[in-house]
C-alpha positions in Angstrom: -105.0 75.8 253.0 -106.2 79.4 253.0 -106.3 82.2 250.3 -107.2 85.9 250.1 -108.0 88.6 247.5 -107.7 92.3 247.5 -110.8 94.2 245.9 -111.0 98.0 245.2 -114.1 100.3 245.4 -113.8 102.9 242.7 -115.4 106.4 242.4 -114.7 107.7 239.0 -111.0 107.1 238.4 -110.0 107.3 242.0 -109.8 104.4 244.3 -111.8 105.1 247.4 -110.5 102.2 249.5 -109.5 98.6 249.2 -111.2 95.6 250.9 -109.3 92.3 251.7 -111.6 89.4 251.3 -110.8 86.0 252.8 -111.6 83.4 250.3 -111.6 80.4 252.8 -109.9 77.1 253.7 -109.1 74.6 251.0 -107.8 71.0 250.9 -106.6 71.0 247.3 -104.3 73.3 245.4 -105.1 75.4 242.3 -106.9 78.7 241.5 -109.6 79.8 243.9 -112.1 82.6 242.8 -114.4 84.6 245.0 -117.3 86.9 243.8 -118.1 89.8 246.1 -121.4 91.6 245.8 -122.7 94.9 247.3 -126.3 94.2 248.1 -127.1 97.9 248.2 -126.4 98.6 244.6 -126.1 95.0 243.3 -122.6 95.6 242.1 -120.2 92.6 242.0 -116.6 91.8 241.4 -114.4 88.7 241.4 -111.0 87.9 242.7 -108.8 84.9 242.1 -106.1 83.5 244.4 -103.7 80.5 244.0 -103.4 77.7 246.5 -99.8 76.2 246.1 -98.6 72.8 247.5 -95.1 72.3 249.2 -94.8 68.7 250.3 -91.3 68.1 249.3 -89.5 65.6 251.6 -85.8 65.5 252.2 -83.9 63.3 249.7 -81.3 61.4 251.8 -78.2 59.3 251.3 -76.7 57.5 254.3 -73.2 56.0 254.9 -72.0 53.9 257.7 -68.6 53.0 259.4 -66.8 50.0 260.9 -65.7 49.0 264.3 -62.4 47.0 264.4 -60.0 45.8 267.1 -58.3 49.2 267.1 -61.3 51.5 266.4 -63.8 51.5 269.3 -66.1 54.1 267.7 -67.4 54.6 264.2 -69.4 57.3 262.4 -72.5 57.4 260.3 -73.3 60.3 258.0 -76.5 61.5 256.2 -76.4 63.8 253.1 -79.5 65.9 252.3 -79.4 65.9 248.5 -82.1 68.7 248.2 -81.2 71.2 250.9 -82.7 74.1 248.9 -86.2 72.5 249.4 -86.0 73.4 253.0 -86.7 77.0 252.0 -86.2 79.5 254.7 -86.7 76.9 257.4 -84.2 74.8 259.2 -83.3 71.1 258.8 -83.4 68.9 261.9 -81.8 65.4 262.4 -82.8 62.7 264.8 -80.6 59.5 265.0 -81.8 56.2 266.5 -79.8 53.0 267.3 -77.8 51.3 270.0 -74.6 52.7 271.2 -75.0 56.4 270.2 -72.1 58.4 271.6 -72.7 61.8 270.0 -74.5 63.6 267.1 -78.2 63.5 268.1 -79.2 66.5 265.9 -76.4 66.6 263.3 -75.8 65.0 260.0 -73.0 62.9 261.6 -73.3 60.5 264.5 -70.7 58.6 266.5 -71.4 55.0 267.7 -69.8 52.5 270.0 -71.8 49.5 268.9 -72.5 47.8 265.6 -75.9 47.3 264.0 -78.6 49.2 262.1 -78.7 53.1 262.6 -81.7 55.2 261.4 -81.9 59.0 261.0 -85.1 61.1 260.6 -84.6 64.4 258.7 -87.3 67.1 258.8 -87.8 70.4 256.8 -89.2 72.7 259.4 -90.7 75.0 256.8 -93.1 72.5 255.4 -93.0 69.9 258.2 -92.0 67.1 255.7 -89.6 64.4 256.9 -87.9 61.3 255.6 -85.8 58.5 257.1 -82.6 56.8 256.1 -81.0 53.6 257.5 -77.4 52.6 257.4 -75.3 50.3 259.6 -72.1 50.1 261.6 -70.3 46.9 260.8 -68.0 45.1 263.2 -64.8 43.3 262.0 -62.7 42.1 264.9 -61.5 39.0 263.2 -58.1 38.1 264.7 -55.4 36.5 262.5 -54.7 32.8 263.0 -51.5 32.9 265.1 -49.7 29.5 264.8 -46.0 28.8 264.8 -44.6 25.9 262.9 -43.1 23.9 264.4 -44.7 24.7 267.8 -42.4 22.5 269.8 -39.2 21.0 268.5 -35.9 19.8 269.8 -32.4 20.4 268.5 -29.0 19.0 269.3 -26.8 20.8 271.8 -25.8 24.1 270.3 -28.2 23.6 267.4 -30.8 25.9 265.9 -34.4 25.6 264.6 -36.4 27.7 262.1 -39.7 28.9 263.4 -42.3 30.4 261.0 -45.5 32.3 261.5 -48.7 31.9 259.4 -48.7 32.9 255.8 -50.9 35.8 254.9 -51.2 39.6 254.6 -49.9 40.0 258.2 -47.2 41.9 260.0 -45.0 40.0 262.5 -43.3 40.8 265.7 -41.2 38.2 267.5 -40.1 38.4 271.1 -36.5 38.6 269.9 -37.4 41.8 267.9 -37.5 40.3 264.5 -40.3 41.3 262.1 -39.7 38.5 259.6 -42.2 35.7 259.1 -39.5 33.1 259.9 -36.7 33.2 262.4 -33.8 30.8 263.1 -33.1 30.5 266.8 -31.5 28.4 269.4 -33.0 26.9 272.6 -35.7 28.9 274.2 -39.4 29.9 274.2 -40.3 32.5 271.6 -43.4 34.6 271.3 -45.0 36.0 268.1 -47.6 38.7 267.7 -49.4 38.7 264.3 -51.4 41.7 263.1 -53.8 41.7 260.1 -54.7 44.6 257.8 -57.5 45.9 260.1 -55.2 46.1 263.1 -56.4 42.9 264.9 -53.7 40.9 266.6 -53.1 37.5 268.1 -50.2 36.0 270.0 -48.7 32.5 270.2 -45.5 30.8 271.4 -43.2 28.0 270.4 -40.5 26.3 272.3 -37.1 25.0 271.0 -35.7 22.4 273.4 -32.3 21.0 273.6 -32.0 17.3 273.2 -30.5 15.6 276.3 -28.0 13.1 275.1 -27.8 10.0 277.2 -30.8 10.9 279.4 -33.0 8.1 278.4 -32.7 4.4 277.9 -34.5 1.6 275.9 -35.7 -1.9 276.5 -37.8 -4.5 274.6 -37.9 -6.0 271.2 -40.0 -6.3 268.0 -40.2 -7.4 264.4 -40.2 -5.4 261.2 -39.8 -6.0 257.4 -36.9 -4.2 255.6 -37.1 -2.8 252.1 -36.4 -6.2 250.6 -39.3 -7.8 252.5 -36.9 -9.6 254.9 -38.3 -10.1 258.4 -36.1 -8.9 261.2 -36.4 -9.7 264.9 -34.5 -7.4 267.2 -34.3 -6.3 270.8 -32.2 -5.8 273.9 -31.4 -3.0 276.3 -29.7 0.4 275.5 -28.0 2.5 278.2 -29.6 0.5 281.1 -30.8 2.7 283.9 -29.2 5.6 282.2 -25.8 4.2 283.3 -23.5 4.3 280.3 -21.1 1.9 282.0 -23.5 -0.8 283.0 -23.0 -3.9 280.8 -21.0 -1.9 278.3 -24.0 0.4 277.6 -26.3 -2.6 277.1 -26.7 -5.0 274.1 -28.7 -5.1 270.9 -29.5 -7.9 268.5 -31.0 -8.0 265.1 -31.6 -11.2 263.1 -32.5 -11.2 259.4 -34.6 -14.4 259.1 -34.1 -14.5 255.3 -30.3 -14.3 255.0 -29.5 -15.6 258.5 -27.3 -12.5 259.2 -27.2 -11.9 262.9 -26.0 -8.6 264.3 -25.0 -8.1 268.0 -24.2 -4.7 269.4 -21.9 -4.9 272.5 -20.6 -1.4 273.2 -23.4 1.1 273.0 -23.9 4.8 273.6 -27.1 7.0 273.4 -26.7 9.7 270.9 -29.8 11.7 271.8 -33.3 11.4 273.2 -35.9 13.8 271.8 -39.3 14.2 270.0 -40.2 13.6 266.4 -41.9 16.5 264.8 -45.6 16.0 263.9 -46.4 13.4 266.6 -47.4 13.9 270.2 -44.5 14.8 272.5 -43.3 12.2 274.9 -44.3 8.7 275.5 -47.1 7.4 277.8 -46.1 3.8 278.5 -44.0 4.4 280.5 -44.4 8.1 280.8 -41.4 10.0 279.5 -40.8 13.4 277.9 -39.3 11.8 274.8 -40.7 9.8 271.9 -37.5 8.8 270.1 -34.0 7.5 271.0 -30.9 7.4 268.8 -28.1 5.1 269.7 -24.8 3.9 268.2 -21.9 1.7 269.0 -19.8 -1.3 268.0 -20.3 -5.0 267.9 -20.1 -7.9 265.4 -22.2 -9.7 262.8 -22.3 -13.3 261.6 -24.0 -15.0 258.7 -23.1 -12.5 256.0 -23.4 -14.3 252.7 -24.0 -17.5 254.5 -20.6 -17.4 256.3 -20.3 -18.1 260.0 -17.3 -15.7 260.1 -17.6 -13.0 262.8 -17.1 -9.5 261.4 -16.5 -6.5 263.6 -18.9 -3.7 262.8 -20.3 -0.3 263.9 -23.9 0.6 263.9 -26.5 3.3 264.3 -30.0 2.7 265.6 -33.2 4.7 266.0 -36.5 4.0 267.7 -39.8 6.0 267.8 -42.6 5.5 270.3 -45.5 7.0 268.3 -48.6 5.8 270.1 -50.2 3.4 272.5 -50.8 0.6 271.6 -47.6 1.0 269.6 -47.5 -1.9 267.1 -49.5 -5.2 267.3 -52.6 -3.5 268.7 -52.4 -0.4 266.6 -54.7 -0.5 263.5 -53.6 2.8 262.0 -50.2 2.2 260.4 -49.2 5.8 260.7 -49.3 5.4 264.5 -47.2 2.2 264.6 -43.9 2.6 266.3 -40.8 2.9 264.1 -37.4 1.3 263.9 -34.2 1.9 261.9 -30.9 0.2 261.9 -27.7 0.7 259.8 -24.8 -1.7 260.4 -21.5 -0.9 258.6 -17.9 -2.1 258.6 -16.0 1.1 258.0 -16.8 4.0 260.4 -15.1 6.4 258.0 -17.6 5.5 255.3 -20.7 4.1 257.0 -22.9 4.6 253.9 -20.6 2.8 251.5 -19.8 0.0 253.9 -23.4 -0.9 255.0 -23.9 -4.6 255.5 -27.3 -4.6 257.2 -30.0 -2.0 256.7 -33.5 -1.9 258.1 -35.4 0.9 256.5 -38.2 1.7 254.1 -36.4 2.5 250.8 -33.1 0.6 251.0 -31.0 3.8 250.7 -28.4 3.7 253.3 -27.8 7.5 252.9 -31.2 8.3 254.3 -32.9 7.5 257.6 -36.4 6.1 256.9 -37.5 4.0 259.8 -39.9 1.1 259.2 -43.1 0.3 261.1 -42.8 -2.2 263.9 -45.3 -4.9 263.1 -45.0 -6.9 266.3 -43.4 -6.5 269.7 -43.0 -3.8 272.3 -40.1 -1.4 272.9 -40.1 1.2 275.7 -38.2 4.4 276.3 -37.4 5.0 280.0 -36.0 7.9 282.1 -36.1 6.3 285.5 -32.8 6.8 287.2 -31.6 9.3 284.6 -32.0 12.3 287.0 -29.2 10.8 289.2 -27.7 8.2 286.8 -29.0 5.5 289.3 -28.8 1.8 288.6 -32.4 1.0 289.3 -35.9 2.4 289.8 -37.0 3.5 293.2 -39.3 0.5 293.4 -36.2 -1.7 293.9 -34.7 -1.0 297.3 -32.0 -2.7 299.2 -32.5 -3.7 302.8 -30.6 -1.8 305.5 -28.0 -4.5 305.7 -26.0 -4.0 302.5 -23.5 -6.1 300.7 -20.0 -5.5 302.0 -20.9 -5.1 305.6 -19.0 -7.5 307.9 -20.9 -10.8 308.4 -23.1 -10.4 305.3 -22.1 -12.4 302.2 -23.3 -12.3 298.6 -25.9 -14.9 297.6 -24.3 -18.0 296.2 -27.0 -18.3 293.6 -30.1 -16.4 292.2 -32.8 -16.7 294.8 -36.4 -15.4 294.9 -38.1 -15.8 298.3 -41.7 -16.3 299.1 -44.1 -13.4 299.4 -44.6 -12.1 302.9 -47.2 -11.8 304.3 -49.0 -14.4 302.2 -52.1 -14.4 302.1 -52.4 -10.7 302.4 -55.0 -8.0 302.5 -52.8 -4.9 302.5 -49.4 -5.4 300.7 -46.7 -8.0 300.1 -43.0 -8.0 299.9 -40.6 -10.4 298.1 -36.9 -10.6 298.8 -34.4 -11.8 296.1 -30.7 -12.2 295.9 -28.3 -11.7 293.0 -24.9 -13.4 293.1 -23.7 -10.9 290.5 -25.0 -7.7 289.0 -27.8 -8.2 286.5 -30.8 -6.7 284.7 -34.0 -7.3 286.7 -37.7 -6.8 286.0 -40.7 -7.6 288.1 -44.3 -8.0 287.1 -47.6 -9.3 288.5 -50.0 -11.5 286.6 -53.4 -13.0 287.3 -54.3 -16.7 286.9 -55.2 -16.1 283.3 -51.7 -14.8 282.5 -52.8 -11.2 282.1 -50.5 -8.5 283.2 -51.8 -6.8 286.4 -49.0 -4.6 287.4 -45.5 -3.7 286.0 -43.3 -3.1 289.1 -40.4 -1.8 287.0 -37.1 -2.9 285.6 -33.5 -1.9 285.7 -29.9 -3.1 286.3 -29.2 -4.1 289.9 -26.0 -4.7 291.8 -25.1 -8.0 293.4 -26.6 -8.6 296.8 -29.9 -8.8 298.6 -32.9 -6.7 297.4 -36.6 -6.6 297.9 -39.6 -5.5 295.9 -43.1 -4.7 297.3 -46.6 -4.7 295.8 -49.4 -2.5 297.3 -52.1 -4.8 295.7 -53.0 -2.2 293.1 -53.2 -2.7 289.3 -51.7 -0.5 286.5 -54.7 1.8 286.8 -54.1 2.4 290.5 -57.2 0.3 291.6 -57.0 -2.4 294.2 -57.2 -5.8 292.8 -59.9 -8.3 293.7 -59.4 -11.3 295.9 -57.7 -14.3 294.4 -54.4 -15.9 293.3 -51.7 -13.8 291.6 -48.2 -14.5 290.5 -45.1 -12.4 290.9 -42.6 -13.0 288.1 -38.9 -11.9 288.5 -36.7 -12.0 285.4 -33.0 -11.7 285.9 -30.9 -11.5 282.7 -33.5 -13.6 280.9 -34.1 -16.2 283.7 -37.6 -16.1 285.1 -38.7 -17.1 288.6 -42.3 -17.1 289.8 -43.9 -16.9 293.2 -47.7 -17.0 294.1 -49.5 -14.3 296.2 -53.0 -14.8 297.6 -55.0 -11.6 298.0 -57.8 -11.6 300.6 -60.9 -9.4 300.8 
């Protein structure tokens, strides 16, 4: 820091001239005095100057912005709270940070990336500077788009209510609705959900129409009703998707406690669909449905200990929830389900119920019980063309009815050919009348190796082949195996030797 004084030389009362004297350089502020002496006459004088200090730094306040799904740039701003301290000089700004778009030497800067942003502000008059740090936050959180139910089935001509997530959202459905819930018919519906910061997400849900009569049921099982009575039941419903085969099938249910025995003789499938809340379809065998509803007429004996036969109507329901479905399923929530209501008056089924297999004993509700033992299966084989059998059953070229070919006089099951075999084997069988047929392969320990299928077959000669593969599609090892053919409950067995 430097200072200077102005001294005057006097002659009488008049100022002769003035002399500026430089006092010197200083590193501290305050009064600085100089004594000036004329050596010629020994006269002296003093002069005092003041060294002042200006080290005022900018006083700063910074604010940041936010990037969202809809705002791709955001601003930061710095306020100089003491701009007067800049004096006659200017104020400069220098921003630093990732994603600077504009505003390098201004109080405002625009950014395309989030994170910390720092500005350096300088008073050019005194060279003092200060820094201020703020941040650009990023909030691109998307709303949770989920439609409930996501996949559901309705009866023909029916509707379903689909709802979006609950929250501070706006909704836009593919049908134009802006409500959270919509009631719609069959179709696939899209939903776009937007939250309060403009972020969106999309999801879809499907409403499917139940296909009445497009599946069928086989097997049997055991369950306990609401009174603790053990029921054994089983049969075939809508065999091969043919509503006319065997009157639509047959169904039996025996109450082991009371001795009441129900038999359904004329049966129709009401619908095949999927129960909400469990995986769609069934895996063994693979079908797009996990439940079947069926109804019909029949008779019951053993009511109140009487052997009298009483004509009845009935409604049944079966759910294929998981694999394994019952005996091997430890989690009861995944056990298969069964429901049966048998009644004497079709005009008042609830008031005339004589047999009920459900959870709570209330005939007005449908509460299926868990299947504790057994195996029921939903099928769709043949449903695409209402065929009478699965493709694995094929008739030879010479068909029943052609001149010179007669129907078998009795049930026959021929030997496997070739046998032994290393490639495949075929077995021919004859049916004197139409019947329900199943074919399976077992090993010498009695374990199931391959299920070749089942279905109703016409009278005549047929054949079934085995490609030496197991259920997993792997070739079996060498050894002895047994082909079992069951026709209307009668079983026949033939050996097959597999070579290397």
